[in-house]
N, C-alpha and C positions, 0 to 999 in steps of 0.2 A: 516267444523268448520267454515268458513265466513257464516254470514248472507244477504250477497249480494244475490239478487235473481236475479240469472242469466236472467231464462226465462221472468220474468217481466222487468225489469230494465235495463238490459245489450242492446246494438243495435250492430249490426253487418250487414255487407252489405249481403243482401240474395242470390247474385249471380244468379245461374240459376233457382233457386226456384220463382223468381219474372216472367220468362218468362209467364206461367200460365196467368197473367194479361193482356201481350202484347196481347196474340192471342185472349183471350177474347174480346180485345178492336178490333182489325181486326176482328172478326167473327160478333160482333154487328157494326161493319162498311159496313159489307156485303158480307164480306168473306165465303169462307167454306174451310172444313177440306179439301175438294180436291183443293182447288186454287194452283196455280202453284207460287213459287217464286225462283229466281237465288240465289244458294249458292255458292260463288265467291267471290275473293277480292273486299274488300270496303274501301274506303278512305274520311273520314269525315272531313275536314278541317285537315288534317292533322294526325287524329287519324285512326287508322289500326285494326281495330279490326279483329281478326281472332278465329277460331274454335279451341280446345282443343286440336285435332288431328292434326291441320294444314293441314289436306285435306280438298277439298272441292269437291262438287258433282253437282254439275250443278241444271238442272231444278230439285227441289221437292215439293212436295205437303206441305202443312202447317203441316201436320199429320205427314207425313217424318222427317219433320224439326223440331217440337217440340218433337219426339219420338228422335230423334239425338242430341238435344239438339244444335243447330246450330248456333252459335253466330250472322254470317253473316245474315242469315236469320231474327233472332229474331230485330238485328239493323234495319234491312231493313224495317220490318213492322213497329217498333217503330216511324221510320221518317215517312214513308205511312199514317200513321193513327194518326201522330202526338204526341210527348210526352205528353204535356199537357193531351192529352185526355188518355192515357196510365196511367197518376198519376189520374185522376178524377175517371178512374177505379177502381184504389188500394185502392183508398179511399171510394169508394161507398162500398166495400167489406168488408171495414175494419181496413184498414192500417189509422192509423192515426198519425204518423211520418210524418215531414215535407220532402217531395220527391224532387227532383232537376229534373226539365222536361227538360232534355237535352238527347242528343241521347244515352249516356250511363246507362238511365234508365231501357233500356231494357235490359240490361245484370245483372239487382239487383245492382247498385254501390250507391244508397241512403240506409242509414243506417234503420233500422226496429229492431223490440223485437220479439223474438221467438212467444210468445202471441199473437202479432200482426198478422204476418204471419199464424200462426195456425188457428186464429179467421177470417181470411179472404179467407182459402183454403176452411173453413167448407161450403160455399154456393154451390161450385163444388158438394160436395158429398150428400146435401141435399134438391135438388130441385130448388136450387135458392134463398133459405130465408137465408136473415142475421141473424148473432149470435152474440153476445156479448160474448167472453169469460168469465168466473167465474170459480169459486172452490167451492163455498156454495151456495146450492141452500136452505137449511131449518136450523133454529140452536131451539132446543127444551129442554125446561129443563128435568131433571132427570123424573120429575111428567108428563111431556108430552106437558108441556105447550108451545106453540109457541111463542119465542122470534123474528126471523126473517124469514121472507122467501123472496126470491128472486122475483122480479117480473118478467112477462114472457118478452121476447126479445119481440121490438117493431120495429123493424128493416122492417119485411115484404120483398117483393120479390123484390132481389138487380139484379139477373140477370133474365130472361125472361127464360122460359123453353126450349123453342127451342133452346136458344144460349147454355143453360146448356147441353142440350143431344150433341150439336156437340163439346161442349168442350169434354164431359167425352168419347165421341169416339174417340177422338184424344189422350187425358190422358190416354186410356186403351195400347194404343201402346207405352208408356214409359216404 
Protein backbone atom coordinates (compact mmCIF):
# COMPACT_ATOMS: atom_id res chain seq x y z
CA UNK A 1 0.00 0.00 0.00
CA UNK A 2 2.94 2.33 0.60
CA UNK A 3 4.39 4.25 -2.34
CA UNK A 4 7.83 4.23 -0.68
CA UNK A 5 10.23 2.31 -2.92
CA UNK A 6 12.39 0.42 -0.43
CA UNK A 7 14.66 -1.12 -3.07
CA UNK A 8 15.74 2.25 -4.40
CA UNK A 9 15.28 4.69 -1.52
CA UNK A 10 15.64 2.81 1.77
CA UNK A 11 19.15 2.40 3.10
CA UNK A 12 20.29 -0.35 5.41
CA UNK A 13 23.56 -1.71 6.69
CA UNK A 14 24.54 -4.49 4.28
CA UNK A 15 26.43 -6.41 6.97
CA UNK A 16 28.29 -9.43 5.63
CA UNK A 17 27.01 -8.74 2.10
CA UNK A 18 29.70 -6.02 2.03
CA UNK A 19 32.58 -8.46 2.62
CA UNK A 20 33.24 -9.21 -1.09
CA UNK A 21 34.40 -5.60 -1.52
CA UNK A 22 36.93 -6.09 1.29
CA UNK A 23 38.19 -9.35 -0.23
CA UNK A 24 38.36 -7.86 -3.74
CA UNK A 25 40.45 -4.99 -2.37
CA UNK A 26 42.78 -7.57 -0.81
CA UNK A 27 43.01 -9.54 -4.07
CA UNK A 28 43.78 -6.33 -5.97
CA UNK A 29 46.52 -5.60 -3.41
CA UNK A 30 48.25 -8.87 -4.34
CA UNK A 31 46.74 -11.42 -1.96
CA UNK A 32 45.34 -14.67 -3.35
CA UNK A 33 42.44 -16.97 -2.44
CA UNK A 34 45.07 -19.21 -0.77
CA UNK A 35 46.58 -16.42 1.35
CA UNK A 36 46.47 -17.32 5.04
CA UNK A 37 45.18 -14.97 7.72
CA UNK A 38 44.42 -15.54 11.40
CA UNK A 39 40.90 -15.90 12.67
CA UNK A 40 41.38 -14.97 16.30
CA UNK A 41 40.09 -12.42 18.81
CA UNK A 42 40.84 -8.85 17.81
CA UNK A 43 40.85 -5.50 19.62
CA UNK A 44 40.67 -2.32 17.54
CA UNK A 45 40.90 0.62 19.96
CA UNK A 46 38.47 -1.04 22.36
CA UNK A 47 36.16 -2.44 19.69
CA UNK A 48 36.23 -6.25 19.75
CA UNK A 49 34.52 -7.70 16.68
CA UNK A 50 33.56 -11.35 16.99
CA UNK A 51 32.43 -14.05 14.64
CA UNK A 52 28.73 -14.83 14.60
CA UNK A 53 29.39 -18.27 16.13
CA UNK A 54 31.78 -16.86 18.78
CA UNK A 55 34.27 -19.52 17.58
CA UNK A 56 37.72 -18.92 16.12
CA UNK A 57 39.46 -21.16 13.61
CA UNK A 58 43.08 -19.98 13.64
CA UNK A 59 44.94 -19.95 10.33
CA UNK A 60 42.49 -19.94 7.41
CA UNK A 61 42.72 -19.17 3.71
CA UNK A 62 40.90 -16.14 2.38
CA UNK A 63 38.58 -18.54 0.56
CA UNK A 64 37.71 -20.29 3.82
CA UNK A 65 37.31 -16.99 5.65
CA UNK A 66 34.89 -15.62 3.04
CA UNK A 67 32.96 -18.91 2.86
CA UNK A 68 32.60 -18.94 6.64
CA UNK A 69 31.94 -15.17 6.78
CA UNK A 70 34.57 -14.73 9.48
CA UNK A 71 34.29 -11.22 10.88
CA UNK A 72 37.74 -11.06 12.44
CA UNK A 73 39.45 -11.93 9.15
CA UNK A 74 37.35 -9.37 7.27
CA UNK A 75 38.27 -6.66 9.77
CA UNK A 76 41.95 -7.65 9.66
CA UNK A 77 41.92 -7.54 5.85
CA UNK A 78 40.13 -4.19 5.84
CA UNK A 79 42.75 -2.72 8.14
CA UNK A 80 45.58 -4.33 6.16
CA UNK A 81 44.48 -2.91 2.80
CA UNK A 82 43.11 0.29 4.33
CA UNK A 83 39.47 1.23 4.89
CA UNK A 84 39.78 4.09 2.36
CA UNK A 85 40.79 1.57 -0.30
CA UNK A 86 37.82 -0.64 0.56
CA UNK A 87 35.55 2.39 0.14
CA UNK A 88 37.19 3.20 -3.22
CA UNK A 89 36.59 -0.36 -4.40
CA UNK A 90 32.92 -0.29 -3.39
CA UNK A 91 32.42 3.08 -5.10
CA UNK A 92 34.17 1.88 -8.26
CA UNK A 93 31.82 -1.10 -8.46
CA UNK A 94 28.71 1.04 -8.10
CA UNK A 95 28.00 1.95 -4.49
CA UNK A 96 27.14 5.65 -4.53
CA UNK A 97 26.24 6.20 -0.86
CA UNK A 98 28.67 7.84 1.52
CA UNK A 99 30.74 5.13 3.20
CA UNK A 100 32.65 5.67 6.42
CA UNK A 101 36.30 4.63 5.98
CA UNK A 102 36.81 3.00 9.36
CA UNK A 103 37.55 -0.48 10.70
CA UNK A 104 33.88 -1.48 10.85
CA UNK A 105 33.39 -0.86 7.11
CA UNK A 106 34.63 -4.45 6.68
CA UNK A 107 31.43 -5.63 8.39
CA UNK A 108 29.12 -3.48 6.27
CA UNK A 109 28.22 -0.82 8.81
CA UNK A 110 27.67 2.03 6.34
CA UNK A 111 24.18 2.18 4.88
CA UNK A 112 23.46 1.49 1.20
CA UNK A 113 20.33 0.86 -0.86
CA UNK A 114 19.44 -2.55 -2.20
CA UNK A 115 19.69 -1.36 -5.80
CA UNK A 116 23.23 -0.05 -5.15
CA UNK A 117 24.32 -3.35 -3.63
CA UNK A 118 22.84 -5.41 -6.45
CA UNK A 119 24.47 -3.17 -9.06
CA UNK A 120 27.84 -3.37 -7.30
CA UNK A 121 27.63 -7.19 -7.23
CA UNK A 122 27.00 -7.40 -10.99
CA UNK A 123 30.68 -7.08 -12.03
CA UNK A 124 31.45 -10.31 -10.13
CA UNK A 125 29.01 -12.13 -12.42
CA UNK A 126 29.71 -10.46 -15.78
CA UNK A 127 33.46 -10.58 -16.19
CA UNK A 128 34.21 -7.37 -14.30
CA UNK A 129 32.06 -4.99 -16.33
CA UNK A 130 30.32 -2.25 -14.39
CA UNK A 131 26.60 -1.63 -14.80
CA UNK A 132 24.04 0.95 -13.81
CA UNK A 133 20.94 -0.82 -12.47
CA UNK A 134 17.77 0.18 -14.30
CA UNK A 135 14.21 -0.95 -14.87
CA UNK A 136 13.22 0.34 -18.30
CA UNK A 137 15.18 -0.32 -21.50
CA UNK A 138 12.72 1.02 -24.09
CA UNK A 139 9.37 2.72 -24.29
CA UNK A 140 7.33 2.48 -27.49
CA UNK A 141 3.93 3.78 -28.48
CA UNK A 142 1.17 1.35 -29.45
CA UNK A 143 2.16 2.01 -33.06
CA UNK A 144 5.75 1.01 -32.31
CA UNK A 145 7.34 4.48 -32.34
CA UNK A 146 10.34 4.59 -30.03
CA UNK A 147 9.87 7.21 -27.32
CA UNK A 148 12.80 6.27 -25.13
CA UNK A 149 15.83 4.02 -25.41
CA UNK A 150 18.14 3.68 -22.44
CA UNK A 151 21.73 4.39 -23.48
CA UNK A 152 24.22 1.56 -23.04
CA UNK A 153 26.29 1.48 -19.87
CA UNK A 154 29.66 3.19 -20.29
CA UNK A 155 31.27 2.02 -17.05
CA UNK A 156 33.58 -0.49 -18.74
CA UNK A 157 35.90 -2.86 -16.92
CA UNK A 158 35.74 -2.14 -13.17
CA UNK A 159 37.49 -5.37 -12.08
CA UNK A 160 40.42 -6.91 -13.94
CA UNK A 161 39.51 -10.35 -15.36
CA UNK A 162 42.13 -12.20 -13.28
CA UNK A 163 40.75 -10.61 -10.11
CA UNK A 164 37.18 -11.50 -11.11
CA UNK A 165 38.37 -15.08 -11.56
CA UNK A 166 39.98 -15.12 -8.11
CA UNK A 167 36.85 -13.70 -6.49
CA UNK A 168 34.62 -16.17 -8.32
CA UNK A 169 36.75 -19.05 -7.03
CA UNK A 170 36.32 -17.71 -3.52
CA UNK A 171 32.60 -16.97 -3.86
CA UNK A 172 31.83 -20.44 -5.25
CA UNK A 173 32.77 -21.81 -1.84
CA UNK A 174 30.20 -19.67 0.00
